[in-house]
C-alpha positions in Angstrom: -36.8 39.0 -74.6 -33.0 39.1 -74.7 -32.9 39.7 -70.9 -34.7 36.3 -70.4 -32.2 34.5 -72.6 -29.2 36.0 -70.8 -27.2 33.6 -68.6 -27.1 34.2 -64.9 -23.9 35.6 -63.5 -22.8 32.5 -61.8 -22.5 30.8 -65.2 -21.6 33.6 -67.5 -17.8 33.7 -67.9 -17.8 37.2 -69.3 -18.8 38.6 -65.9 -15.8 39.7 -63.8 -14.9 39.0 -60.2 -15.2 42.2 -58.2 -13.1 42.5 -55.0 -13.1 45.2 -52.3 -10.4 44.3 -49.8 -10.5 46.2 -46.6 -8.4 45.8 -43.5 -11.0 43.6 -41.7 -13.7 42.7 -44.3 -13.4 41.5 -47.9 -16.3 41.9 -50.2 -16.5 39.7 -53.2 -19.0 38.9 -56.0 -19.6 39.1 -59.7 -20.0 42.2 -61.9 -23.4 43.2 -63.1 -24.9 42.3 -59.7 -26.4 44.8 -57.3 -24.6 43.6 -54.1 -21.6 41.5 -53.2 -22.3 37.8 -52.9 -20.3 37.6 -49.6 -18.7 39.9 -47.1 -15.9 37.8 -45.5 -14.2 38.8 -42.2 -10.5 38.6 -42.0 -10.2 35.9 -39.4 -7.2 34.0 -38.1 -8.1 30.3 -37.8 -8.3 28.9 -34.3 -6.7 25.5 -33.7 -8.7 22.7 -32.2 -6.7 22.8 -28.9 -7.3 26.5 -28.4 -11.0 26.4 -29.2 -13.4 26.8 -26.4 -16.1 25.0 -28.4 -13.9 21.9 -28.6 -13.7 22.0 -32.4 -12.0 24.0 -35.2 -14.1 27.2 -35.6 -14.1 30.1 -38.1 -11.3 32.1 -36.4 -10.5 35.2 -34.6 -11.2 38.6 -36.2 -7.9 40.4 -36.7 -7.0 43.3 -39.1 -5.0 42.3 -42.1 -2.7 45.3 -42.0 -2.0 48.5 -40.1 -1.3 52.0 -41.3 2.4 51.5 -40.8 3.1 47.9 -41.9 6.5 46.4 -41.6 8.1 43.8 -44.0 7.5 41.1 -41.4 3.9 42.0 -41.0 3.6 42.1 -44.8 4.6 38.5 -45.0 2.1 37.5 -42.3 -0.6 39.5 -44.1 0.2 37.7 -47.4 -0.3 34.3 -45.9 -3.6 35.3 -44.3 -4.9 37.1 -47.4 -4.0 34.2 -49.6 -6.1 31.9 -47.6 -9.1 34.3 -47.5 -9.0 34.8 -51.3 -8.8 31.1 -51.9 -11.8 30.6 -49.7 -13.6 33.4 -51.6 -13.1 31.7 -54.9 -13.4 28.0 -54.1 -15.8 28.0 -51.1 -18.1 31.0 -51.7 -18.0 32.1 -55.3 -17.5 28.5 -56.6 -15.6 29.7 -59.7 -12.2 29.1 -61.3 -10.0 32.2 -61.0 -8.1 31.3 -64.2 -11.2 32.0 -66.3 -12.3 35.4 -64.9 -10.8 38.8 -65.0 -10.8 40.8 -61.7 -11.8 44.3 -60.8 -10.2 45.5 -57.6 -11.6 48.5 -55.7 -8.8 50.3 -54.1 -8.2 53.3 -51.9 -6.0 55.9 -53.5 -3.9 56.0 -50.3 -3.5 52.3 -49.8 0.2 51.6 -49.4 1.9 50.4 -52.5 3.5 47.3 -50.9 0.0 46.1 -49.9 -1.3 46.6 -53.5 1.7 44.7 -54.9 1.1 41.9 -52.5 -2.5 41.6 -53.4 -1.7 41.6 -57.1 1.1 39.0 -56.6 -1.3 36.7 -54.9 -3.9 37.0 -57.6 -1.4 36.6 -60.5 1.0 33.9 -59.1 -1.2 31.8 -56.8 -4.7 32.2 -58.3 -3.4 32.8 -61.9 -6.1 35.3 -62.9 -6.0 36.5 -66.5 -6.0 40.2 -65.8 -6.5 42.8 -63.1 -8.1 46.3 -63.2 -7.7 48.8 -60.3 -10.7 51.1 -59.8 -10.5 53.9 -57.3 -13.1 53.2 -54.5 -14.2 56.9 -54.2 -15.0 57.1 -57.9 -16.7 53.7 -57.9 -18.9 54.9 -54.9 -19.8 58.1 -56.7 -20.9 56.2 -59.8 -23.7 54.5 -57.7 -25.5 57.8 -57.2 -25.1 58.7 -60.9 -22.6 61.5 -60.3 -19.2 62.3 -61.7 -18.4 65.2 -59.5 -18.5 65.2 -55.7 -16.7 65.0 -52.4 -16.4 61.4 -51.1 -15.8 60.8 -47.4 -14.5 57.3 -46.9 -14.7 56.4 -43.2 -13.5 52.8 -42.8 -11.7 51.0 -40.0 -8.2 52.5 -40.0 -8.6 56.0 -41.4 -10.9 58.5 -42.9 -10.0 59.9 -46.3 -11.5 62.9 -48.1 -11.3 62.6 -51.9 -12.6 65.4 -54.2 -13.7 64.1 -57.7 -14.4 66.4 -60.7 -15.8 65.0 -63.9 -14.7 61.5 -63.1 -11.2 62.5 -62.2 -10.0 62.1 -58.5 -8.1 65.3 -57.6 -5.2 63.4 -56.1 -3.2 66.4 -54.9 -6.1 67.6 -52.8 -6.8 64.4 -50.9 -6.6 64.5 -47.1 -6.7 61.6 -44.6 -7.0 61.3 -40.9 -6.2 58.2 -38.7 -9.6 58.5 -37.0 -12.2 55.9 -38.0 -13.8 52.7 -36.8 -10.8 51.5 -34.8 -10.7 54.8 -33.0 -14.3 54.4 -31.9 -13.5 50.8 -30.7 -10.6 52.0 -28.6 -12.6 54.8 -27.1 -15.5 52.4 -26.4 -13.1 50.0 -24.6 -11.7 52.9 -22.5 -15.2 54.2 -21.5 -16.5 50.7 -20.7 -13.5 50.0 -18.6 -14.1 53.1 -16.4 -17.9 53.4 -16.5 -19.2 50.0 -17.3 -20.3 47.4 -14.7 -20.1 43.7 -14.4 -23.5 41.9 -13.8 -23.2 38.4 -12.5 -26.9 37.8 -11.7 -29.8 37.9 -14.0 -32.1 39.9 -11.7 -29.7 42.4 -10.1 -27.3 45.1 -11.0 -23.8 45.4 -9.6 -21.4 48.1 -8.8 -18.4 45.9 -9.6 -16.1 47.4 -12.2 -15.2 45.3 -15.2 -12.0 43.4 -14.6 -9.2 44.5 -17.0 -8.3 40.9 -17.8 -11.9 40.2 -18.7 -11.9 43.2 -21.1 -8.6 42.2 -22.6 -9.9 38.7 -23.3 -12.8 39.9 -25.4 -12.1 39.4 -29.1 -12.3 42.2 -31.7 -15.5 40.7 -33.1 -17.2 41.2 -29.7 -16.4 44.9 -29.7 -17.5 45.2 -33.4 -20.8 43.6 -32.4 -21.3 46.0 -29.5 -20.4 49.0 -31.7 -22.8 47.9 -34.5 -25.7 46.9 -32.3 -25.6 49.4 -29.4 -23.6 52.6 -30.4 -25.0 55.6 -32.2 -23.9 59.2 -32.8 -25.5 61.9 -30.8 -26.1 65.5 -31.6 -23.4 68.1 -31.2 -23.0 68.5 -27.4 -23.6 71.8 -25.7 -21.9 73.1 -22.6 -24.8 71.9 -20.5 -24.3 68.3 -21.7 -20.8 68.0 -20.3 -20.6 66.6 -16.8 -16.8 66.6 -16.2 -13.5 65.6 -17.6 -12.0 62.3 -16.4 -8.3 61.5 -16.6 -7.4 57.9 -17.3 -4.1 56.2 -17.3 -3.4 54.0 -20.3 -0.3 52.2 -21.7 0.5 55.3 -23.7 0.2 57.6 -20.6 -2.6 59.7 -19.2 -5.6 60.3 -21.4 -8.5 62.7 -20.7 -12.0 62.0 -21.8 -15.3 63.8 -21.2 -18.4 62.4 -19.4 -21.7 63.6 -20.8 -25.3 63.7 -19.8 -27.6 61.6 -22.0 -31.2 60.4 -22.2 -30.2 57.2 -24.0 -31.0 54.0 -22.2 -28.3 51.7 -20.7 -27.9 48.3 -22.3 -26.5 44.9 -21.4 -24.3 42.7 -23.5 -23.7 39.1 -22.5 -20.1 38.2 -22.3 -20.4 34.5 -21.4 -22.7 32.2 -19.6 -22.4 33.9 -16.2 -21.2 37.4 -16.9 -22.9 40.4 -18.5 -21.6 43.8 -19.4 -23.7 46.9 -18.4 -23.0 49.8 -20.7 -24.3 53.3 -19.7 -26.5 55.1 -22.3 -24.1 58.1 -22.6 -21.2 55.7 -23.5 -23.3 54.3 -26.3 -24.0 57.8 -27.6 -20.6 59.4 -27.1 -18.1 56.6 -28.0 -18.0 58.1 -31.6 -17.3 61.5 -30.2 -13.6 60.8 -30.9 -14.2 61.4 -34.6 -15.3 65.0 -34.0 -13.1 66.0 -31.1 -10.0 65.8 -33.3 -6.5 64.3 -33.0 -3.5 65.8 -31.3 -3.3 68.5 -34.0 -7.0 69.4 -33.5 -7.9 67.9 -36.9 -11.4 66.2 -37.0 -13.3 64.9 -39.9 -15.1 68.2 -40.3 -11.9 70.2 -40.4 -10.2 68.1 -43.0 -13.3 68.4 -45.1 -12.9 72.1 -44.9 -9.2 71.8 -45.6 -9.9 69.9 -48.8 -12.5 72.5 -49.9 -10.0 75.3 -49.4 -7.5 73.5 -51.6 -9.9 72.9 -54.4 -10.5 75.6 -57.0 -13.1 78.2 -56.0 -15.3 77.5 -59.1 -16.0 73.9 -58.2 -16.4 74.2 -54.4 -20.2 74.8 -54.6 -20.7 71.6 -56.6 -18.5 69.6 -54.3 -20.4 71.0 -51.2 -23.7 70.0 -52.7 -22.6 66.5 -53.5 -21.0 64.9 -50.4 -21.1 61.2 -50.4 -20.4 58.9 -47.3 -18.6 55.7 -48.0 -17.4 53.0 -45.6 -18.8 50.9 -42.8 -18.2 53.4 -40.0 -20.5 55.9 -41.7 -23.4 53.5 -41.2 -23.6 54.3 -37.4 -27.1 55.8 -36.7 -26.9 59.6 -36.5 -23.5 59.8 -38.2 -24.7 61.6 -41.3 -26.7 64.2 -39.4 -23.9 64.9 -37.0 -21.2 65.2 -39.7 -23.3 67.6 -41.7 -23.8 69.7 -38.5 -20.1 69.7 -37.8 -19.2 70.7 -41.4 -21.6 73.6 -41.3 -20.2 74.7 -37.9 -16.7 74.6 -39.3 -17.6 76.6 -42.3 -19.6 79.2 -40.3 -17.7 79.6 -37.0 -14.1 78.7 -37.4 -11.9 81.7 -38.3 -9.5 79.8 -40.6 -12.4 78.8 -42.9 -14.0 82.2 -43.4 -13.7 81.8 -47.2 -16.2 78.9 -47.0 -18.8 80.6 -44.9 -21.2 81.2 -47.8 -21.1 77.4 -48.6 -22.4 76.4 -45.2 -26.1 76.5 -46.2 -25.3 74.6 -49.4 -23.7 71.6 -47.7 -25.7 68.5 -48.7 -25.0 64.8 -48.1 -26.5 62.8 -51.1 -28.4 59.6 -50.4 -27.8 56.3 -52.1 -30.0 53.2 -52.3 -26.9 51.1 -51.5 -25.3 50.6 -48.1 -22.2 52.7 -47.5 -20.1 49.6 -46.6 -20.7 48.0 -50.0 -21.1 51.2 -52.1 -17.6 51.0 -53.6 -18.1 47.3 -54.5 -21.4 48.1 -56.3 -19.5 50.8 -58.3 -16.9 48.3 -59.3 -19.7 45.9 -60.3 -21.2 48.7 -62.4 -17.8 49.4 -64.0 -17.4 45.7 -64.9 -20.9 45.5 -66.4 -20.3 48.6 -68.6 -16.8 47.4 -69.5 -15.3 50.6 -68.3 -12.5 51.3 -65.8 -8.8 51.7 -65.8 -6.1 49.9 -67.7 -6.1 46.1 -67.5 -2.9 44.8 -65.9 -1.6 41.5 -67.3 0.5 38.9 -65.4 3.3 39.2 -68.0 3.8 42.9 -67.3 2.3 43.9 -64.0 2.4 47.6 -63.3 0.7 48.6 -60.1 -0.7 52.2 -60.0 0.7 54.3 -57.2 -1.6 57.4 -56.7 0.8 58.9 -54.1 3.7 59.3 -56.6 2.1 60.9 -59.7 4.5 63.0 -61.7 3.7 66.8 -62.0 1.1 67.3 -64.6 -0.1 63.7 -64.5 -3.4 64.8 -63.0 -4.2 67.1 -65.9 -3.4 64.3 -68.4 -5.8 61.9 -66.7 
């Protein structure tokens, strides 16, 4: 009976605001709810004079920050984020920020200046009463009812591997890699540039390569749409799947990519009223291959997972291998989970430097969640707010922003 008498979240002032601020999407909503109310893109407003529609429109999708952010870029980010947060409160959540505490889901490796900027906006401009930081990997793990596991957070800028034991993130064992959603977008642009075609008639194909100026004019949200609607992750390629290696010249120099055989169908994306983009099936399937090929140091997502497992104590490796959780929007690509599990098992079994992990190969298991990976951390923050658990509340009178990258020796054991 008490559940029927309880006020709804939009009216109940005891419910907190839960924010999950990423580089290109901001998720916001109320605690004690199963999904965010809104997922807002980080758009730069387009002025009336520059709008092709002849009116002021939502804006151009543009990342809020980069991995190496400068003080000038930090000031620009603050102005944009301030407007996005104001819109979140006053246009979408329809609530007064002065009356609600805030839970902020944060990546442990998020640069401290960015966290300080976010906190300063919330305290000085929106005047929130208090702020609680909740580690995103731990929040995501709560959604599957676990306190121990290996969280693979694959977002837009980077992929981070965070081992958690009994509710404690093992900070000193965290690994990250600058291969994630943006890397797929850049690879997709490169492949489309060299292998895509321009179709200018509805009933005929063309051998005309896409013009470079046309590709450069496409906004980020167009590539995000192509990536979300057309791309998927194929099985681990064999030697017979490789056609040849192609060397392309980019602004950074020469770059070699591999062309594959594929049974995937080609697709067409409309660019404007007259032009359409023809994308080969193998490009759709292999654009995400950049995540598994590795960077300049031959480090891929699978190898850094193995590196983290080697760092962790031997007596918890089995439990971590059996509880791998995928978090972040990039992990929602079709086929990503199966391919990643295959790559991790291959690394454990076949790579010489990981011989100590060979017996764990058959125990590798990616756990399933009823929540979407792109909002899993937000749901965990909502759960923490509903249960009134989480970290220390930070007050505007004495703001002390946690910095996971500069913990004193022994601090991990004390936590």
